[in-house]
C-alpha positions in Angstrom: 2.3 9.3 29.8 3.9 8.2 26.5 7.4 9.4 25.7 6.7 11.7 22.8 10.4 12.1 21.9 10.8 8.3 21.6 7.6 8.1 19.5 8.9 10.8 17.2 12.2 9.0 16.6 10.3 5.7 15.9 7.9 7.4 13.5 10.5 9.5 11.8 12.0 6.3 10.4 9.0 6.3 7.9 9.7 9.8 6.7 11.2 10.7 3.3 11.8 14.1 1.8 8.7 15.9 0.7 7.5 15.5 -2.8 6.3 18.5 -4.7 2.6 18.4 -5.5 0.4 20.8 -7.3 -2.0 22.4 -4.9 -5.7 21.6 -5.7 -8.1 24.5 -6.0 -10.0 25.5 -2.9 -13.7 24.8 -2.6 -16.5 27.2 -1.7 -17.9 26.8 1.8 -20.2 23.9 2.1 -19.0 22.2 -1.0 -17.2 18.9 -1.3 -14.8 17.4 -3.8 -16.2 15.2 -6.5 -16.4 11.6 -5.3 -16.6 12.6 -1.6 -17.6 9.6 0.5 -19.2 10.1 3.9 -17.0 8.6 6.6 -18.4 6.8 9.6 -19.7 9.1 12.4 -17.6 7.1 14.9 -14.3 8.2 13.3 -12.5 10.4 15.8 -12.9 14.2 15.3 -9.3 15.0 15.6 -7.3 18.2 15.7 -4.5 16.2 14.1 -2.2 16.6 17.1 -1.0 13.0 16.7 0.8 13.0 20.1 -2.5 13.7 21.8 -4.3 11.2 19.6 -2.0 8.4 20.6 -2.2 9.4 24.3 -6.0 9.6 24.2 -6.3 6.2 22.6 -3.9 4.7 25.2 -5.9 6.1 28.1 -9.1 4.7 26.6 -7.5 1.2 26.2 -7.4 1.6 22.5 -4.9 2.0 19.7 -4.6 4.6 17.0 -5.3 3.9 13.3 -4.5 6.6 10.7 -6.6 6.4 7.5 -5.1 8.3 4.5 -7.8 8.9 1.8 -8.7 11.1 -1.2 -12.0 12.0 -2.6 -13.1 10.0 -5.6 -10.9 7.0 -4.5 -12.9 3.8 -5.3 -10.8 1.7 -3.0 -11.5 4.1 -0.1 -15.2 3.7 -0.9 -14.8 -0.1 -0.8 -13.1 0.2 2.6 -15.8 2.4 4.1 -18.8 0.5 2.5 -17.7 -3.1 2.2 -15.4 -3.5 5.2 -17.0 -1.2 7.6 -20.4 -2.3 6.3 -19.7 -5.6 8.1 -20.9 -5.5 11.7 -18.1 -7.6 13.2 -15.4 -5.5 11.6 -17.0 -2.2 12.6 -17.6 -3.4 16.2 -14.0 -4.7 16.5 -12.6 -1.4 15.1 -14.7 0.8 17.2 -13.9 -1.2 20.4 -10.2 -1.3 19.9 -9.1 1.7 17.8 -9.5 5.5 17.5 -9.6 6.1 13.7 -8.5 9.5 12.4 -8.6 10.3 8.7 -6.2 12.5 6.7 -6.7 13.7 3.2 -3.6 13.3 1.1 -4.4 16.6 -0.7 -5.6 18.3 2.4 -4.5 21.6 4.0 -5.3 20.9 7.7 -2.4 21.3 10.1 -0.8 18.1 11.4 1.4 18.1 14.5 3.7 15.3 15.6 6.6 15.8 18.0 8.5 18.8 16.6 6.9 18.4 13.2 4.2 20.9 12.1 3.1 20.5 8.4 -0.2 20.3 6.5 -1.9 17.1 5.5 -0.6 16.8 1.9 3.0 17.4 3.0 2.6 14.9 5.8 1.4 12.3 3.4 4.3 13.1 1.0 6.8 12.7 3.9 5.3 9.3 4.6 5.5 8.5 0.9 1.8 7.6 0.7 1.4 6.4 -2.9 -1.9 4.6 -2.6 -5.3 5.3 -1.0 -6.4 4.0 1.3 -3.2 3.7 3.3 -3.6 2.7 6.9 -1.0 3.0 9.7 -1.6 1.1 12.9 0.0 2.0 16.3 0.1 0.0 19.5 -0.4 1.6 23.0 3.2 2.8 23.2 2.8 4.7 19.9 5.0 2.3 17.9 4.0 1.6 14.3 2.9 -2.0 14.2 1.6 -2.4 10.7 1.3 -0.2 7.6 -1.3 -1.3 4.9 -0.5 0.3 1.6 -3.7 0.0 -0.4 -7.1 -1.7 0.0 -7.5 -5.0 1.9 -10.6 -7.1 1.3 -12.7 -7.7 4.4 -11.2 -11.0 5.4 -7.6 -9.7 5.1 -8.6 -6.4 6.8 -10.1 -8.4 9.7 -6.9 -10.4 9.9 -4.9 -7.2 10.0 -6.9 -5.9 13.0 -6.3 -9.2 14.8 -2.6 -9.1 14.1 -2.3 -5.5 15.4 -4.3 -6.4 18.5 -2.0 -9.1 19.6 -0.3 -11.4 17.3 2.5 -9.0 16.4 3.6 -9.4 20.0 4.5 -13.0 19.3 7.3 -11.9 16.9 5.4 -13.2 13.9 5.4 -11.1 10.7 2.1 -10.1 9.2 2.8 -12.1 6.0 3.4 -15.3 8.1 0.3 -14.7 10.2 -1.8 -14.0 7.1 -0.6 -17.2 5.4 -1.5 -19.2 8.5 -5.0 -17.8 9.1 -6.2 -17.1 5.5 -9.9 -18.3 5.3 -10.2 -17.9 1.5 -10.2 -20.9 -0.9 -7.4 -20.6 -3.4 -5.9 -22.6 -6.3 -2.6 -23.2 -4.5 -0.1 -22.6 -7.3 2.7 -20.2 -8.3 2.1 -18.8 -11.8 5.2 -19.0 -14.0 3.7 -18.4 -17.4 4.6 -14.7 -17.6 8.3 -15.0 -16.6 10.9 -13.6 -19.0 13.7 -14.2 -16.4 13.7 -17.9 -15.5 15.7 -20.1 -13.0 18.4 -20.1 -12.1 17.5 -16.5 -11.1 20.3 -14.0 -11.4 19.0 -10.4 -11.0 22.5 -8.9 -11.1 22.9 -9.2 -14.9 23.0 -6.0 -16.9 19.8 -5.0 -18.6 18.4 -2.2 -20.6 14.9 -2.7 -19.1 13.4 -2.3 -15.7 12.7 -5.5 -13.9 9.4 -6.5 -12.2 9.8 -9.2 -9.5 6.5 -10.5 -8.2 6.6 -12.1 -4.7 3.7 -14.4 -4.4 2.5 -17.5 -2.5 0.4 -20.5 -3.3 -2.3 -19.6 -0.8 -3.2 -16.3 -2.4 -6.7 -15.4 -3.8 -5.4 -12.1 -5.1 -2.6 -13.9 -7.0 -5.3 -16.1 -8.6 -7.3 -13.1 -9.7 -4.1 -11.3 -10.9 -2.9 -14.1 -13.2 -6.3 -15.5 -14.1 -7.7 -12.2 -15.3 -5.8 -8.9 -15.0 -2.4 -10.0 -16.5 -4.1 -11.8 -19.4 -5.7 -8.6 -20.7 -4.3 -7.1 -23.9 -3.3 -3.8 -22.1 -1.5 -5.7 -19.4 0.4 -7.9 -21.9 1.6 -4.8 -23.7 3.0 -3.4 -20.5 4.6 -6.7 -19.4 6.5 -6.9 -22.7 8.3 -3.7 -21.7 9.7 -5.3 -18.5 11.9 -8.2 -17.4 9.5 -10.3 -15.2 9.9 -13.0 -12.6 7.5 -14.6 -10.2 9.0 -15.8 -7.0 7.4 -17.9 -4.2 8.1 -15.7 -1.2 8.4 -18.8 1.1 10.9 -20.7 -1.1 14.4 -21.8 -0.1 15.5 -21.6 -3.7 18.7 -19.6 -4.2 18.8 -16.4 -6.2 21.5 -13.8 -7.0 20.2 -10.4 -5.8 20.7 -7.2 -7.8 23.7 -6.4 -5.6 25.4 -9.7 -6.7 24.9 -11.5 -3.3 23.3 -14.9 -3.0 20.2 -15.5 -0.9 17.2 -17.7 -0.6 14.0 -16.2 -1.9 12.5 -16.5 1.6 15.4 -14.6 3.2 15.3 -11.9 0.5 11.6 -11.4 0.9 12.1 -10.9 4.6 14.9 -8.5 4.0 12.7 -6.5 1.6 9.9 -6.6 4.2 7.4 -8.3 1.9 4.2 -8.5 3.9 1.6 -9.2 1.3 1.1 -11.4 -1.7 1.3 -10.4 -4.4 3.9 -7.7 -3.9 5.2 -6.3 -7.2 8.6 -4.7 -6.9 10.2 -2.7 -9.7 13.9 -2.3 -10.1 15.8 0.0 -12.5 18.4 -1.4 -14.9 21.1 -0.8 -12.2 19.2 -3.0 -9.8 17.8 -0.3 -7.5 14.2 -0.7 -6.3 12.3 2.3 -7.6 8.7 1.4 -6.8 6.4 -1.3 -5.4 2.7 -2.1 -5.1 1.5 -4.2 -2.3 -2.2 -3.7 -1.9 -5.2 -5.0 -3.8 -5.4 -3.3 -7.2 -7.5 -3.6 -10.3 -6.3 -3.7 -13.9 -6.0 0.0 -14.6 -3.9 0.7 -11.5 -1.6 -2.3 -12.2 -1.2 -1.3 -15.8 -0.5 2.3 -14.8 2.2 1.3 -12.3 3.9 -0.8 -15.0 3.8 2.1 -17.4 4.9 4.6 -14.7 8.1 2.6 -14.2 8.9 1.3 -17.7 8.4 4.8 -19.2 10.7 6.4 -16.6 7.9 8.8 -15.6 8.7 8.0 -11.9 11.8 10.2 -12.4 9.8 13.1 -13.6 6.6 12.9 -11.5 7.4 11.7 -8.0 3.7 11.6 -7.0 2.1 8.5 -8.5 -1.5 9.7 -7.8 -0.8 12.8 -9.9 0.5 10.5 -12.7 -2.4 8.1 -12.7 -5.0 11.0 -12.7 -3.2 12.5 -15.7 -3.1 9.0 -17.4 -6.9 8.5 -16.9 -7.7 12.0 -18.2 -5.5 11.3 -21.3 -7.6 8.2 -22.1 -10.9 10.0 -21.4 -9.9 12.9 -23.7 -9.4 10.3 -26.4 -13.0 9.1 -25.8 -11.9 5.9 -24.0 -13.9 5.6 -20.7 -11.8 4.2 -17.9 -13.5 2.0 -15.3 -10.8 1.7 -12.7 -12.7 -1.0 -10.7 -12.7 -3.5 -13.6 
């Protein structure tokens, strides 16, 4: 039997204070929200007692995977269709994981240890800012990996392999991913958008927010980001509102951190728990990290995050999903159609 108290203590390290969120209107019986995507029939039909779910998975020789989603989320759709549409990924997931889904706006009861809340409050406590967000547990109920945002099939498959064994070798996921990445890349660090250049001193006073992009040479998502998304007019406009630096997350180059202390970039990336390239971290003018994006995002989401931070809206609207929905509606009301997957 798993020690539930011990699990609760471990899991509680992920909790933050709840964020206020407007309650969505209820639906008539038999209706679904716009954009609802059918989930695989082999997902576990859970009562959302997470203690029981972890124990059931352990007794079956499996591990628990929590899938946070929302209706109308194109990245969730890609995960369900593109990733689980591949036979090897589906077979590996079904064989080794019990998958339970939680709606970040849902009202179902969730129980974990002494905690009893509804889905949307549970998601808020875990500070789920992107969908999909996946949290992987091992047999003892310890959180092994958290994936904030969509992972393309090759990276998702690598994440499954990492959770199923390689984390036991004391290797970080970012190190493991850099070693096993099967995708052809350009092998360069892009410095053309930097406004803060070497020698890097992030402790200097500024009247702008700072965007620090942790990247690596072996990074197909970095190639797409710099080769397309950040060259778009809307992206350039947002970048001009920020101080920007691009750092090689494996570099031994010395920087001065916002707190004034010196560190190699590699050690700082480890301290910040950078697991994925590109990871885009935003700091306020006082040097405090206020937001980060780590998963695979298309242009509108990346531009929206930059605007969310540079405008200071993160101080007024703590829930990024609420903000991005309002931003998309604003453009649509002006007659500008937003295709969030381009």
